[in-house]
C-alpha angles and dihedrals in degrees: 000000000000122000118259107255096178092096108046119191108263099183137028121236113264120233118236119230122033124046117242093212121087120241139182135239111281089230134023124251092254095048091097093134091062089086113026094189092057091041094054093044092049091049102045105023107021094156090062092048092048091054092046092050090050093049094045089050090056100257131115109289092231095051095103091059089072116084115266097003096108089061088050090050092053091048091049089051091053091048095048094052096032092241112174117246143082138255088248090057090046091052094049093047092049092049094048101040110002096164092053090050089050090052091048090054092049091050090049092053091047092052096044095048 
């Protein structure tokens, strides 16, 4: 018996979960004043904010206390939400203005959840 070809498939099934389209960060790195609570926390108690970002992202809260893992967390965030960028750009931003990058990540999580 031959398959019925009178009704060809016109669309592929869509995966659930991650978007296939790229996006951008909802705020820029230097938009720290957009959320004063996050800004103050990132300025005066950044270790707490790093741990909160990690926990809110679904990772172990103490992950950022290990060397290099906060860069990996930012890269994972970009990958999950298909945010344009590169690990090189992430590294440079974190070296030049780490607290601002931390605040950007916290704002992103707040807006996406």
